[in-house]
N, C-alpha and C positions, 0 to 999 in steps of 0.2 A: 324434503325440502321446501323451503319459502320460496318465492318468486321474486321477496325482496334480498333474499340470501343468493341466488343464483347470480346475477349482476354483478355483484360487489366481491364474490369467488372470482367470476370470469374477467374481469376487471383488475384485479390481483394478480392472474395467471397471463393476461396481454400484458400489464405492463413489467413483468417478470423478463417474458421475451422479448420485449424492445430492449431491456436494459440489457441483457443477455445478448442482444442484436449489437449492440455499439461498440463491446469487446470485440466481440465477432469482425466487425469493420474497421475496426481502429489497426487490430493488428493484422490482417490481412491485408489490408490500402494502404492504412495509412490514413494521417489527420486530413494528406489531399482531397481524400475522396468521402471523406464524412459528411453524411448529411442528410436531411430528412427523406430524400427521397431513398438513398442506398439503406439507410437501419429498416425502414418501414419493409424495404423489398427483404431481407436481412429474414426480420422477425414476420413474415409472412402476414401485415397487417395492414390497412388501409393508415395513412401518413396524415389523415385527419385523426386520429386518435393519438398520433404523438403529441399534439398540439393541445388536442383537450387534454390529457392525462397530465403534461409535462409543462407545456406551455411555451417550449419551443425548443430548437439544440440545445444554446447555450446550459437553460434550464434541463434539458436533459442529461446533458451529459454531467453537470454539477450534481444531480442526483445520483448517477454513475459513479461517479465517482465518492460519494460519502455513501456508498451501499455496501464498502466492503469488497467489492468485485475487484477492483483498483490498489490498493493499498490499504494492508492490514489495520485495521481499527486498533483506539486503544484498549478496547474490552477485549480483545483477542492477546494483544500483546501484555495484559494481566495474568492470564492464564487462567486456570479453573477454579483457582480460591484469590480474588484478589485483596482479601484483607491481609491473607496472610503474607501476599507477596508486598503489601503495603509496609506490612509492620517488621518488615525485614532491614538490617541495615543497607546503609546506602553502595553501599562496593555490589552487596547481594543485588539489590534490585537493578542497578545497572547491567550488569553478569546479566542478568536474566532478561531484562529489555533486548538485550543484543540476541540472547541467543530464542527470542521470541518473534523478534524482527527478522532476523536471518529464516528463520523456518516459514514465518509467512508471507515472504517476498518467493522462495523458494517455491510456494504451495503454489503459486502463483506464474504461471511460465509466460500466461498472457500480457501478464504485467511488464514483463521484463521484455517482452517484442514489442509494447507500446511506448517504454523508456527509448529503447532503440530507436524505433522512429522519432520521437519527438524531440532527439536530440539534432535532428536531419532536420526538422520542419515545425518552427515556432508559429504559432498565433494566435488569432483571440481565442480559439478552443485549448489549445495547451497552457493557457494562460489560466485556464478554469482550475485544469488538474493541478497547477502551479499553487494556484491559491488553496486548494481542498489540503496540500501537502502542508502548505506554510500555517494551516489550522493544526492540521495533525501536530506539526511540532509542535507547536505553544500549548495546546494538550498535553502532550508529551512533557511535558516539561512543569505544566503543573501539578502534576498525576505523580510521575515518578520523579522528581527532583526533593531535593533536600537541602538541607542548609550551608553544606560542600557546596552545591550548585551556586545555590546565591551568593556566596563569599566568594566563590572563586570561578570567576568568570571566563578563564582560559579551558574551564572542564568543560562548557558551552561550546567552544572552538574543536574542541576533540571529538566530543562527539557529534558535532555535524560531521567529520571529517571520516570519521568510521561512520558514520550514516550514509554518506556519498559513497566512501570503499566497497561499503558490503554492495550496492547498486552496481559501482563501478565492475568488480568483478563476478557478479554476478552476469553481466553484458559483455564482459570477455570472454566466458566460459560459454557461449552460445556458439565460437568460433575456435578459441584454445582449449587443449586440457591442461596446462603448467603454465604457472602465473607466478614467479618470484621462488620457483620452486616447494609452488604448493599445487595438488591437483584439484585445481576451483571446480571441474564436471565430476566429483565423485563424494560420495558421503562422508569420505573419510577424512577428506583435505576441509570440509566445512566443520567438522564436529573437531579438529584441529584449530580452524579461526576460533570456532566457540572457545573452546580452553584456553589458545590463548587471549583471546577478550575478557574471560573469566580471572587470570592472573592479575592483567595488568588490571583491573576493576578492583582489587582486593589490594592490591598495592596502590590503588590512586587516594582508595577511600580508607587508609587503617582503621584499626577499632579505637575506640575514644574510651 
């Protein structure tokens, strides 16, 4: 191994440790405790490296939000074969978007804990994550949207309500088993939710 390759590898590994520590501190201690010193302690690194590699706390949080650890990236929502998904009719794209979105959030229990903490403590750092989600929403609309979404603005509102509803049910599932007759902390309950969203999507976007 060359002498130039090792520092790059070590820096990459250190950056990953730091990014991982952001989520751990947020989920365990909340936004009030989030700071360069706490993250450095969790990652086992000198805090100087955070400033050197990321620039500061807001920039670090922005990098963490964009890393896919917090929010399912668009690439993940497109699945294993993006061209095939994008070639589907609008109703099918809409249904699969929510299927992948639900699976993506359920695979990130740390995100659910952070969302719960974010509700109680809004500050300059939570605003960074809010901006990341807004950018994600705009990208999702561009990539997955179609003629119906452009011509029927009510569908955008409905999509937002479903995105928010999925998050709310996952938050509630931290404490309760059943909501509205659905078992929201079971695989069967979420399969039912996905099936019902699919039926709704096919009704909202009838074949032309």
